[in-house]
Z-matrix of the N, CA and C atoms (Angstrom, degrees):
N
C 1 1.456
C 2 1.517 1 109.10
N 3 1.305 2 116.82 1 139.09
C 4 1.457 3 121.81 2 170.69
C 5 1.509 4 107.02 3 -74.41
N 6 1.314 5 115.91 4 94.08
C 7 1.468 6 119.82 5 -174.57
C 8 1.508 7 109.06 6 -81.78
N 9 1.310 8 116.63 7 65.37
C 10 1.455 9 122.42 8 -174.22
C 11 1.522 10 109.96 9 -94.18
N 12 1.310 11 114.76 10 127.33
C 13 1.461 12 118.54 11 177.78
C 14 1.525 13 110.01 12 -77.75
N 15 1.313 14 114.92 13 132.23
C 16 1.466 15 117.88 14 174.23
C 17 1.530 16 110.21 15 -97.61
N 18 1.333 17 114.18 16 9.98
C 19 1.458 18 118.51 17 175.55
C 20 1.512 19 113.51 18 75.96
N 21 1.348 20 117.64 19 12.00
C 22 1.455 21 120.01 20 -175.88
C 23 1.522 22 109.97 21 -91.62
N 24 1.319 23 117.07 22 109.87
C 25 1.451 24 122.24 23 175.63
C 26 1.522 25 107.74 24 -112.53
N 27 1.343 26 115.22 25 121.42
C 28 1.460 27 118.93 26 -173.83
C 29 1.519 28 109.81 27 -122.66
N 30 1.312 29 115.67 28 130.29
C 31 1.454 30 120.90 29 177.19
C 32 1.520 31 108.10 30 -108.12
N 33 1.334 32 116.40 31 124.79
C 34 1.462 33 119.08 32 -178.08
C 35 1.531 34 110.79 33 -86.29
N 36 1.321 35 115.58 34 -174.98
C 37 1.457 36 120.67 35 -174.63
C 38 1.522 37 113.04 36 -65.99
N 39 1.328 38 116.98 37 -16.69
C 40 1.468 39 120.66 38 -179.62
C 41 1.535 40 111.25 39 -97.98
N 42 1.337 41 116.38 40 4.31
C 43 1.451 42 119.44 41 178.70
C 44 1.514 43 114.11 42 84.26
N 45 1.342 44 117.29 43 9.43
C 46 1.461 45 121.09 44 179.25
C 47 1.524 46 109.81 45 -80.29
N 48 1.319 47 116.89 46 124.44
C 49 1.457 48 121.82 47 -178.44
C 50 1.520 49 109.96 48 -93.01
N 51 1.316 50 115.95 49 118.69
C 52 1.461 51 121.39 50 178.86
C 53 1.517 52 109.05 51 -112.50
N 54 1.319 53 116.35 52 129.77
C 55 1.458 54 121.26 53 177.96
C 56 1.523 55 108.37 54 -111.76
N 57 1.322 56 117.41 55 114.95
C 58 1.460 57 121.79 56 178.71
C 59 1.524 58 109.41 57 -84.63
N 60 1.319 59 116.28 58 127.16
C 61 1.456 60 120.75 59 -178.16
C 62 1.531 61 110.87 60 -125.35
N 63 1.299 62 116.20 61 40.03
C 64 1.458 63 121.08 62 -179.54
C 65 1.520 64 110.17 63 -110.24
N 66 1.310 65 115.83 64 148.12
C 67 1.457 66 121.12 65 175.17
C 68 1.524 67 107.99 66 -62.01
N 69 1.315 68 115.93 67 116.08
C 70 1.468 69 120.78 68 -170.37
C 71 1.533 70 112.26 69 -64.91
N 72 1.332 71 116.20 70 -42.35
C 73 1.463 72 120.07 71 -178.26
C 74 1.526 73 110.96 72 -65.62
N 75 1.320 74 116.34 73 -45.02
C 76 1.470 75 120.40 74 179.41
C 77 1.516 76 110.81 75 -64.30
N 78 1.321 77 116.13 76 -41.96
C 79 1.464 78 120.29 77 179.80
C 80 1.522 79 111.24 78 -58.84
N 81 1.324 80 116.81 79 -44.05
C 82 1.459 81 120.37 80 -178.67
C 83 1.523 82 111.50 81 -66.85
N 84 1.337 83 117.43 82 -38.69
C 85 1.466 84 120.44 83 178.48
C 86 1.528 85 110.57 84 -62.18
N 87 1.331 86 116.05 85 -45.89
C 88 1.468 87 119.96 86 179.80
C 89 1.523 88 110.25 87 -64.94
N 90 1.328 89 117.13 88 -41.80
C 91 1.465 90 121.29 89 -179.94
C 92 1.521 91 111.11 90 -61.23
N 93 1.325 92 117.28 91 -40.53
C 94 1.464 93 120.53 92 178.64
C 95 1.522 94 111.27 93 -61.27
N 96 1.309 95 116.46 94 -39.49
C 97 1.462 96 120.76 95 179.38
C 98 1.532 97 110.95 96 -67.04
N 99 1.328 98 116.37 97 -39.96
C 100 1.466 99 118.63 98 178.32
C 101 1.529 100 111.58 99 -69.28
N 102 1.300 101 117.61 100 -30.77
C 103 1.466 102 119.97 101 173.98
C 104 1.517 103 110.48 102 -61.16
N 105 1.318 104 116.43 103 -42.05
C 106 1.464 105 120.81 104 177.93
C 107 1.527 106 111.36 105 -64.90
N 108 1.324 107 116.48 106 -40.37
C 109 1.467 108 120.08 107 178.93
C 110 1.523 109 110.41 108 -61.89
N 111 1.324 110 117.09 109 -46.68
C 112 1.465 111 120.78 110 179.47
C 113 1.525 112 111.10 111 -60.32
N 114 1.307 113 115.69 112 -39.22
C 115 1.457 114 120.65 113 179.30
C 116 1.525 115 111.15 114 -64.59
N 117 1.345 116 116.04 115 -44.08
C 118 1.466 117 120.71 116 179.54
C 119 1.531 118 110.80 117 -64.86
N 120 1.327 119 116.46 118 -32.94
C 121 1.464 120 120.51 119 179.27
C 122 1.529 121 112.38 120 -72.69
N 123 1.329 122 116.80 121 -9.78
C 124 1.455 123 120.76 122 177.11
C 125 1.506 124 114.42 123 99.17
N 126 1.335 125 117.06 124 10.08
C 127 1.456 126 120.34 125 179.76
C 128 1.526 127 111.25 126 -84.16
N 129 1.320 128 114.66 127 156.65
C 130 1.463 129 120.48 128 173.65
C 131 1.520 130 107.21 129 -93.08
N 132 1.317 131 116.05 130 101.20
C 133 1.462 132 120.11 131 -170.66
C 134 1.521 133 113.59 132 -70.59
N 135 1.325 134 117.24 133 -10.03
C 136 1.464 135 119.15 134 179.44
C 137 1.529 136 112.21 135 -99.47
N 138 1.339 137 117.31 136 3.98
C 139 1.461 138 117.40 137 178.20
C 140 1.527 139 109.86 138 -75.84
N 141 1.336 140 115.23 139 157.88
C 142 1.464 141 121.30 140 -169.54
C 143 1.530 142 113.12 141 -54.26
N 144 1.331 143 117.10 142 -45.30
C 145 1.464 144 120.64 143 -175.56
C 146 1.512 145 114.09 144 -66.68
N 147 1.332 146 116.76 145 -23.28
C 148 1.464 147 120.61 146 -176.99
C 149 1.524 148 113.24 147 -108.80
N 150 1.305 149 116.48 148 -0.89
C 151 1.462 150 119.83 149 -173.05
C 152 1.528 151 112.92 150 -55.33
N 153 1.327 152 116.51 151 -42.41
C 154 1.470 153 120.36 152 -178.11
C 155 1.525 154 112.78 153 -106.31
N 156 1.318 155 117.16 154 5.48
C 157 1.464 156 120.32 155 -177.24
C 158 1.523 157 113.34 156 -60.51
N 159 1.337 158 120.36 157 -46.08
C 160 1.473 159 118.98 158 -179.46
C 161 1.527 160 113.37 159 -56.79
N 162 1.330 161 117.69 160 -40.60
C 163 1.461 162 120.51 161 178.46
C 164 1.521 163 110.47 162 -67.40
N 165 1.328 164 116.68 163 -42.28
C 166 1.467 165 120.18 164 179.76
C 167 1.524 166 110.58 165 -61.31
N 168 1.339 167 116.05 166 -45.03
C 169 1.462 168 120.16 167 -179.14
C 170 1.526 169 110.74 168 -66.35
N 171 1.325 170 117.04 169 -38.61
C 172 1.467 171 120.82 170 178.72
C 173 1.530 172 110.61 171 -59.76
N 174 1.310 173 116.62 172 -43.18
C 175 1.462 174 120.23 173 178.17
C 176 1.523 175 110.91 174 -69.39
N 177 1.327 176 116.23 175 -40.63
C 178 1.460 177 120.57 176 179.42
C 179 1.528 178 111.33 177 -61.14
N 180 1.329 179 117.16 178 -45.29
C 181 1.462 180 120.30 179 -178.71
C 182 1.520 181 111.76 180 -65.47
N 183 1.327 182 116.98 181 -35.39
C 184 1.462 183 118.95 182 177.00
C 185 1.524 184 110.94 183 -66.37
N 186 1.326 185 116.64 184 -38.90
C 187 1.462 186 119.31 185 177.14
C 188 1.523 187 110.96 186 -66.32
N 189 1.321 188 116.87 187 -43.94
C 190 1.466 189 121.13 188 -175.96
C 191 1.522 190 112.92 189 -68.53
N 192 1.331 191 116.90 190 -16.22
C 193 1.462 192 120.10 191 179.40
C 194 1.535 193 111.88 192 -121.35
N 195 1.329 194 117.11 193 24.95
C 196 1.463 195 118.73 194 -175.85
C 197 1.523 196 113.41 195 -72.01
N 198 1.324 197 118.24 196 -5.53
C 199 1.457 198 121.23 197 179.61
C 200 1.511 199 114.39 198 -66.52
N 201 1.330 200 117.37 199 -19.55
C 202 1.464 201 119.50 200 179.66
C 203 1.533 202 111.60 201 -63.89
N 204 1.304 203 117.57 202 -27.62
C 205 1.462 204 121.35 203 -174.17
C 206 1.523 205 113.04 204 -86.69
N 207 1.329 206 118.04 205 -7.31
C 208 1.469 207 121.28 206 -175.67
C 209 1.525 208 111.17 207 -104.10
N 210 1.326 209 115.70 208 156.72
C 211 1.462 210 122.50 209 178.84
C 212 1.527 211 108.47 210 -116.08
N 213 1.333 212 117.43 211 101.26
C 214 1.469 213 120.32 212 -173.51
C 215 1.518 214 114.37 213 -63.06
N 216 1.338 215 118.32 214 -31.46
C 217 1.465 216 119.06 215 178.84
C 218 1.529 217 110.67 216 -65.70
N 219 1.318 218 116.71 217 -36.07
C 220 1.462 219 120.17 218 178.48
C 221 1.528 220 111.28 219 -69.16
N 222 1.328 221 115.91 220 -30.66
C 223 1.469 222 119.81 221 176.15
C 224 1.520 223 109.92 222 -62.85
N 225 1.331 224 117.03 223 -45.50
C 226 1.467 225 120.69 224 178.59
C 227 1.525 226 111.02 225 -64.40
N 228 1.327 227 116.68 226 -42.35
C 229 1.463 228 120.73 227 -177.21
C 230 1.526 229 111.86 228 -68.06
N 231 1.326 230 117.17 229 -24.16
C 232 1.465 231 120.00 230 -178.09
C 233 1.525 232 112.62 231 -67.25
N 234 1.334 233 116.95 232 -18.05
C 235 1.465 234 120.59 233 177.76
C 236 1.527 235 108.96 234 -138.71
N 237 1.325 236 115.66 235 51.68
C 238 1.463 237 122.86 236 -177.49
C 239 1.528 238 108.69 237 -104.95
N 240 1.337 239 116.84 238 123.89
C 241 1.456 240 120.98 239 -172.89
C 242 1.529 241 110.50 240 -130.21
N 243 1.323 242 115.45 241 145.97
C 244 1.464 243 120.59 242 172.50
C 245 1.525 244 107.66 243 -74.18
N 246 1.320 245 115.31 244 131.72
C 247 1.469 246 119.08 245 -178.85
C 248 1.524 247 109.36 246 -155.05
N 249 1.322 248 116.39 247 134.75
C 250 1.456 249 121.78 248 179.32
C 251 1.526 250 109.38 249 -87.05
N 252 1.322 251 115.31 250 71.43
C 253 1.469 252 121.95 251 179.19
C 254 1.517 253 107.31 252 -134.62
N 255 1.330 254 116.13 253 127.41
C 256 1.467 255 118.73 254 -173.24
C 257 1.527 256 112.92 255 -128.89
N 258 1.351 257 116.70 256 20.55
C 259 1.456 258 120.60 257 175.73
C 260 1.530 259 109.21 258 -101.64
N 261 1.304 260 115.37 259 173.21
C 262 1.459 261 120.38 260 -175.82
C 263 1.529 262 112.17 261 -66.04
N 264 1.334 263 115.66 262 134.39
C 265 1.468 264 122.85 263 170.04
C 266 1.522 265 106.18 264 -111.87
N 267 1.319 266 116.82 265 119.76
C 268 1.463 267 120.81 266 -173.77
C 269 1.522 268 110.44 267 -129.12
N 270 1.318 269 114.93 268 128.83
C 271 1.473 270 121.52 269 172.84
C 272 1.522 271 106.13 270 -117.70
N 273 1.323 272 116.36 271 115.06
C 274 1.462 273 118.38 272 -176.66
C 275 1.524 274 110.94 273 -116.67
N 276 1.322 275 113.69 274 167.46
C 277 1.470 276 121.98 275 179.07
C 278 1.530 277 112.83 276 60.10
N 279 1.330 278 116.10 277 38.02
C 280 1.459 279 120.49 278 174.05
C 281 1.531 280 108.05 279 -77.54
N 282 1.305 281 117.21 280 122.79
C 283 1.466 282 120.02 281 -178.18
C 284 1.528 283 110.64 282 -66.14
N 285 1.320 284 115.51 283 136.22
C 286 1.461 285 122.43 284 179.78
C 287 1.523 286 109.05 285 -122.57
N 288 1.327 287 116.90 286 125.93
C 289 1.463 288 122.49 287 171.63
C 290 1.523 289 107.37 288 -129.89
N 291 1.319 290 116.16 289 120.55
C 292 1.454 291 119.61 290 -177.90
C 293 1.522 292 109.69 291 -142.35
N 294 1.336 293 115.09 292 179.05
C 295 1.464 294 121.70 293 -178.34
C 296 1.525 295 109.14 294 -124.51
N 297 1.321 296 115.80 295 124.08
C 298 1.460 297 121.18 296 176.36
C 299 1.527 298 109.60 297 -64.57
N 300 1.324 299 116.53 298 128.25
C 301 1.462 300 119.22 299 -177.36
C 302 1.529 301 112.70 300 -75.43
N 303 1.320 302 117.74 301 -13.77
C 304 1.465 303 120.13 302 -178.19
C 305 1.526 304 112.06 303 -80.39
N 306 1.348 305 116.76 304 -38.27
C 307 1.467 306 120.22 305 -177.31
C 308 1.523 307 112.13 306 -124.37
N 309 1.344 308 116.13 307 -4.14
C 310 1.466 309 121.34 308 -175.63
C 311 1.523 310 111.87 309 54.16
N 312 1.327 311 114.39 310 43.37
C 313 1.454 312 122.53 311 171.99
C 314 1.526 313 107.99 312 -114.61
N 315 1.331 314 117.68 313 154.37
C 316 1.464 315 119.74 314 -175.16
C 317 1.526 316 113.16 315 -70.43
N 318 1.329 317 115.22 316 150.47
C 319 1.464 318 121.24 317 158.28
C 320 1.518 319 107.41 318 -131.02
N 321 1.330 320 116.05 319 147.80
C 322 1.461 321 119.37 320 -171.18
C 323 1.514 322 110.15 321 -152.90
N 324 1.323 323 115.10 322 153.76
C 325 1.458 324 119.45 323 -179.34
C 326 1.518 325 110.94 324 172.94
N 327 1.346 326 115.47 325 -140.28
C 328 1.456 327 121.87 326 -176.23
C 329 1.525 328 110.26 327 -130.19
N 330 1.329 329 114.61 328 145.32
C 331 1.461 330 121.31 329 172.82
C 332 1.521 331 109.06 330 -115.48
N 333 1.330 332 115.89 331 140.98
C 334 1.460 333 122.56 332 177.04
C 335 1.527 334 106.77 333 -123.71
N 336 1.326 335 116.84 334 123.02
C 337 1.459 336 120.88 335 -171.84
C 338 1.523 337 109.76 336 -131.89
N 339 1.327 338 114.89 337 133.25
C 340 1.462 339 120.47 338 176.86
C 341 1.522 340 109.81 339 -135.88
N 342 1.323 341 115.17 340 152.10
C 343 1.460 342 120.28 341 170.66
C 344 1.524 343 108.60 342 -147.52
N 345 1.311 344 116.30 343 156.24
C 346 1.458 345 122.23 344 176.69
C 347 1.523 346 107.21 345 -113.22
N 348 1.327 347 117.53 346 110.18
C 349 1.460 348 121.00 347 -172.79
C 350 1.524 349 113.13 348 -62.10
N 351 1.296 350 114.29 349 152.98
C 352 1.468 351 122.03 350 173.98
C 353 1.527 352 107.89 351 -133.42
N 354 1.343 353 114.57 352 59.32
C 355 1.458 354 120.27 353 179.12
C 356 1.508 355 114.41 354 108.49
N 357 1.347 356 117.05 355 -23.42
C 358 1.461 357 119.87 356 -177.00
C 359 1.531 358 111.12 357 -134.32
N 360 1.324 359 115.12 358 142.03
C 361 1.463 360 121.99 359 171.91
C 362 1.525 361 107.55 360 -122.47
N 363 1.326 362 115.66 361 169.51
C 364 1.467 363 120.38 362 175.19
C 365 1.519 364 109.22 363 -132.26
N 366 1.317 365 116.86 364 161.63
C 367 1.461 366 120.21 365 178.01
C 368 1.520 367 111.19 366 -60.10
N 369 1.316 368 116.93 367 140.07
C 370 1.463 369 120.76 368 -175.17
C 371 1.521 370 111.80 369 -61.37
N 372 1.332 371 116.49 370 -37.29
C 373 1.464 372 118.77 371 179.95
C 374 1.525 373 111.55 372 -65.80
N 375 1.331 374 116.84 373 -24.76
C 376 1.460 375 120.03 374 -179.19
C 377 1.520 376 111.21 375 -69.20
N 378 1.323 377 117.01 376 -31.50
C 379 1.466 378 120.64 377 175.97
C 380 1.531 379 109.28 378 -62.53
N 381 1.337 380 116.20 379 -45.08
C 382 1.463 381 120.20 380 178.15
C 383 1.524 382 111.31 381 -65.31
N 384 1.321 383 116.95 382 -35.33
C 385 1.465 384 120.07 383 179.70
C 386 1.526 385 111.70 384 -67.92
N 387 1.328 386 116.91 385 -34.64
C 388 1.465 387 119.95 386 176.03
C 389 1.523 388 110.07 387 -62.21
N 390 1.331 389 116.27 388 -42.31
C 391 1.467 390 120.36 389 176.27
C 392 1.519 391 109.96 390 -58.82
N 393 1.330 392 116.90 391 -45.63
C 394 1.460 393 122.10 392 -177.77
C 395 1.530 394 111.68 393 -61.47
N 396 1.340 395 116.23 394 -43.22
C 397 1.465 396 119.80 395 -177.78
C 398 1.521 397 111.10 396 -61.80
N 399 1.318 398 117.03 397 -48.57
C 400 1.464 399 119.63 398 -178.31
C 401 1.530 400 111.80 399 -71.65
N 402 1.342 401 117.42 400 -31.81
C 403 1.461 402 120.57 401 -179.42
C 404 1.519 403 111.74 402 -70.99
N 405 1.346 404 116.89 403 -31.49
C 406 1.466 405 120.15 404 -177.95
C 407 1.527 406 110.85 405 -84.98
N 408 1.309 407 114.74 406 50.55
C 409 1.465 408 124.05 407 173.52
C 410 1.523 409 106.65 408 -142.12
N 411 1.317 410 117.51 409 164.80
C 412 1.459 411 118.63 410 170.61
C 413 1.516 412 106.74 411 -67.83
N 414 1.338 413 117.00 412 128.49
C 415 1.450 414 119.99 413 -166.68
C 416 1.520 415 112.78 414 -140.39
N 417 1.332 416 114.09 415 166.88
C 418 1.457 417 123.27 416 156.73
C 419 1.528 418 105.16 417 -121.57
N 420 1.297 419 117.37 418 148.81
C 421 1.461 420 120.47 419 -173.40
C 422 1.522 421 111.69 420 -62.57
N 423 1.319 422 116.60 421 -35.53
C 424 1.464 423 120.32 422 -178.92
C 425 1.529 424 111.09 423 -62.31
N 426 1.338 425 116.06 424 -46.09
C 427 1.467 426 119.61 425 179.21
C 428 1.519 427 111.28 426 -66.48
N 429 1.319 428 116.59 427 -42.38
C 430 1.456 429 121.35 428 179.17
C 431 1.525 430 110.57 429 -55.01
N 432 1.318 431 116.93 430 -44.76
C 433 1.458 432 122.18 431 179.77
C 434 1.521 433 111.04 432 -60.30
N 435 1.323 434 116.71 433 -46.48
C 436 1.461 435 121.10 434 -179.37
C 437 1.523 436 112.26 435 -68.17
N 438 1.319 437 117.26 436 -38.38
C 439 1.467 438 119.66 437 -178.96
C 440 1.526 439 111.57 438 -63.70
N 441 1.318 440 116.79 439 -41.39
C 442 1.465 441 120.67 440 177.62
C 443 1.529 442 110.00 441 -62.85
N 444 1.328 443 116.07 442 -47.47
C 445 1.465 444 121.34 443 179.23
C 446 1.523 445 111.26 444 -58.21
N 447 1.318 446 117.03 445 -49.86
C 448 1.466 447 121.51 446 -175.89
C 449 1.530 448 111.60 447 -64.79
N 450 1.327 449 117.03 448 -39.67
C 451 1.461 450 120.25 449 -179.09
C 452 1.525 451 111.12 450 -62.38
N 453 1.326 452 116.54 451 -46.45
C 454 1.465 453 120.40 452 -179.57
C 455 1.527 454 110.70 453 -66.77
N 456 1.331 455 116.64 454 -42.44
C 457 1.459 456 120.44 455 -179.28
C 458 1.538 457 111.64 456 -64.46
N 459 1.308 458 116.83 457 -45.86
C 460 1.464 459 120.60 458 -175.77
C 461 1.530 460 112.93 459 -73.83
N 462 1.335 461 116.85 460 -27.44
C 463 1.464 462 119.72 461 -177.09
C 464 1.520 463 112.10 462 -88.34
N 465 1.328 464 117.44 463 -50.16
C 466 1.462 465 121.03 464 -177.48
C 467 1.522 466 112.76 465 -86.57
N 468 1.336 467 116.32 466 -22.79
C 469 1.460 468 122.27 467 -176.18
C 470 1.540 469 111.47 468 51.38
N 471 1.320 470 116.52 469 53.81
C 472 1.462 471 120.57 470 179.46
C 473 1.533 472 110.84 471 -79.02
N 474 1.326 473 115.55 472 178.45
C 475 1.469 474 120.75 473 177.33
C 476 1.526 475 111.53 474 -73.32
N 477 1.311 476 116.47 475 -16.65
C 478 1.460 477 120.32 476 177.47
C 479 1.516 478 111.65 477 177.48
N 480 1.320 479 114.86 478 155.89
C 481 1.467 480 122.23 479 178.74
C 482 1.520 481 108.44 480 -131.90
N 483 1.327 482 116.29 481 141.82
C 484 1.461 483 122.23 482 175.27
C 485 1.518 484 109.03 483 -130.21
N 486 1.327 485 116.32 484 132.64
C 487 1.460 486 121.76 485 178.47
C 488 1.526 487 108.68 486 -134.46
N 489 1.308 488 116.52 487 127.99
C 490 1.462 489 122.65 488 171.80
C 491 1.522 490 108.24 489 -128.99
N 492 1.324 491 116.17 490 131.41
C 493 1.469 492 121.35 491 176.28
C 494 1.523 493 108.81 492 -123.48
N 495 1.322 494 115.92 493 131.60
C 496 1.463 495 123.13 494 174.41
C 497 1.524 496 107.23 495 -116.46
N 498 1.327 497 117.35 496 123.83
C 499 1.466 498 118.65 497 -174.41
C 500 1.523 499 111.98 498 -146.31
N 501 1.322 500 114.49 499 150.01
C 502 1.462 501 122.58 500 172.19
C 503 1.517 502 108.06 501 -102.64
N 504 1.316 503 116.45 502 137.82
C 505 1.467 504 121.81 503 -174.60
C 506 1.528 505 109.85 504 -113.22
N 507 1.326 506 115.34 505 122.64
C 508 1.459 507 118.96 506 -179.32
C 509 1.527 508 112.21 507 -67.68
N 510 1.331 509 117.56 508 -21.44
C 511 1.464 510 118.80 509 176.34
C 512 1.521 511 111.62 510 -69.51
N 513 1.349 512 117.41 511 -16.00
C 514 1.465 513 121.26 512 173.24
C 515 1.518 514 112.39 513 -97.47
N 516 1.340 515 116.84 514 -19.60
C 517 1.458 516 120.66 515 -177.46
C 518 1.536 517 112.58 516 -95.27
N 519 1.342 518 116.73 517 -40.43
C 520 1.460 519 121.43 518 -172.84
C 521 1.513 520 113.62 519 -92.46
N 522 1.334 521 117.50 520 -24.76
C 523 1.464 522 121.29 521 -175.38
C 524 1.530 523 108.49 522 -141.42
N 525 1.307 524 116.65 523 -178.16
C 526 1.461 525 120.44 524 175.25
C 527 1.516 526 112.66 525 59.37
N 528 1.321 527 116.40 526 -120.69
C 529 1.463 528 122.09 527 -173.48
C 530 1.528 529 112.18 528 -73.04
N 531 1.345 530 118.65 529 -24.28
C 532 1.468 531 124.89 530 176.28
C 533 1.532 532 112.49 531 53.30
N 534 1.312 533 116.31 532 50.96
C 535 1.465 534 122.23 533 175.63
C 536 1.524 535 108.94 534 -99.40
N 537 1.336 536 116.40 535 111.25
C 538 1.453 537 121.90 536 -167.04
C 539 1.530 538 114.87 537 -76.97
N 540 1.314 539 117.72 538 -24.95
C 541 1.457 540 119.89 539 -174.07
C 542 1.522 541 113.12 540 -102.07
N 543 1.301 542 118.31 541 5.75
C 544 1.467 543 120.41 542 -175.59
C 545 1.530 544 111.21 543 -73.36
N 546 1.321 545 115.43 544 138.49
C 547 1.463 546 122.92 545 176.22
C 548 1.522 547 107.40 546 -132.04
N 549 1.322 548 115.90 547 135.21
C 550 1.458 549 121.03 548 -179.97
C 551 1.523 550 109.24 549 -104.66
N 552 1.337 551 116.37 550 130.54
C 553 1.456 552 122.03 551 178.42
C 554 1.518 553 109.22 552 -116.77
N 555 1.328 554 116.39 553 129.19
C 556 1.457 555 121.76 554 175.27
C 557 1.523 556 108.70 555 -125.36
N 558 1.324 557 115.93 556 151.59
C 559 1.460 558 120.34 557 -179.43
C 560 1.513 559 109.84 558 -143.26
N 561 1.330 560 115.10 559 153.93
C 562 1.464 561 121.39 560 177.01
C 563 1.523 562 107.97 561 -151.48
N 564 1.342 563 116.33 562 138.01
C 565 1.457 564 121.59 563 -175.79
C 566 1.521 565 110.82 564 -135.93
N 567 1.329 566 115.64 565 150.06
C 568 1.456 567 121.08 566 171.15
C 569 1.525 568 108.72 567 -133.28
N 570 1.312 569 116.11 568 164.59
C 571 1.464 570 122.26 569 171.47
C 572 1.508 571 114.20 570 55.73
N 573 1.344 572 115.86 571 -130.64
C 574 1.463 573 120.16 572 -174.42
C 575 1.525 574 112.30 573 -65.13
N 576 1.319 575 118.12 574 -27.77
C 577 1.460 576 119.76 575 177.08
C 578 1.529 577 110.91 576 -68.43
N 579 1.310 578 115.92 577 -29.57
C 580 1.455 579 120.90 578 -179.89
C 581 1.527 580 111.45 579 -84.18
N 582 1.325 581 116.19 580 -37.71
C 583 1.468 582 120.70 581 -171.08
C 584 1.521 583 114.57 582 -99.30
N 585 1.331 584 116.65 583 -15.34
C 586 1.465 585 120.06 584 -177.40
C 587 1.528 586 109.20 585 -117.58
N 588 1.328 587 117.80 586 102.56
C 589 1.476 588 120.49 587 -176.87
C 590 1.522 589 113.82 588 -57.02
N 591 1.331 590 118.44 589 -35.67
C 592 1.467 591 120.00 590 -177.73
C 593 1.530 592 111.61 591 -67.90
N 594 1.343 593 116.96 592 -35.99
C 595 1.469 594 120.36 593 177.14
C 596 1.520 595 110.30 594 -67.30
N 597 1.321 596 115.97 595 -42.29
C 598 1.466 597 120.21 596 178.67
C 599 1.528 598 110.11 597 -65.19
N 600 1.331 599 117.87 598 -40.52
C 601 1.465 600 121.18 599 179.41
C 602 1.523 601 111.45 600 -65.47
N 603 1.343 602 116.85 601 -36.51
C 604 1.465 603 120.09 602 176.52
C 605 1.524 604 110.32 603 -61.43
N 606 1.323 605 116.09 604 -44.25
C 607 1.467 606 120.94 605 177.96
C 608 1.530 607 111.10 606 -59.89
N 609 1.318 608 116.67 607 -49.17
C 610 1.468 609 121.02 608 -179.32
C 611 1.531 610 110.29 609 -61.20
N 612 1.333 611 116.55 610 -40.15
C 613 1.468 612 120.33 611 -179.85
C 614 1.518 613 110.99 612 -64.23
N 615 1.340 614 117.31 613 -43.83
C 616 1.470 615 120.24 614 -177.08
C 617 1.529 616 111.19 615 -66.66
N 618 1.339 617 117.84 616 -42.17
C 619 1.471 618 117.73 617 -177.10
C 620 1.518 619 111.43 618 -69.71
N 621 1.330 620 116.85 619 -17.58
C 622 1.459 621 120.15 620 177.56
C 623 1.512 622 113.58 621 -95.07
N 624 1.335 623 117.00 622 -0.65
C 625 1.461 624 121.47 623 -176.32
C 626 1.519 625 111.00 624 -104.94
N 627 1.325 626 115.28 625 152.47
C 628 1.462 627 121.28 626 173.47
C 629 1.529 628 107.05 627 -102.00
N 630 1.331 629 115.09 628 106.64
C 631 1.454 630 120.45 629 -175.25
C 632 1.520 631 113.21 630 -102.10
N 633 1.328 632 117.75 631 2.73
C 634 1.462 633 120.05 632 -178.80
C 635 1.526 634 109.59 633 -142.71
């Protein structure tokens, strides 16, 4: 999202200060389209409950897809350090919230990411930020998994990368097959995680263990 401030600071009747940081022209275009959708669905778009809904949804959709404006490789490089460490670095239980591109309904869950450095490490928060950037786009879980893997592999050039995502999809819970307990797991590996079964098994064991 172009998180551009239009300088609008609004204080409501309760003294709450809200700062709008959305591109005003884009927001209005999206809101107009949602007004048309509500009208086609048979709603009265001028009734009190829906009066501000198109604007709210326009801002919400820009936030939910703001990953298009970010460059995940630059995020990793911003905290990339030379380090003589060659054991597994694993960040697990990273929260994932994304939007299915087929129905534009949410899917959400956890990502578990590991890499084995080959001269360079990155800040731990940057790994989570890479997940956030790719997740905040219209996605399918399979592509999301590969994009995270490829970004870390191509930027840090480690000995290997492992990514596992577990997610629940509202397009399976709210519509269609309506199976409430279904969880989708995707995985992607490079280097030693792909070629060395014991390294991959160690990763799988750790993400399934409670170590704290």
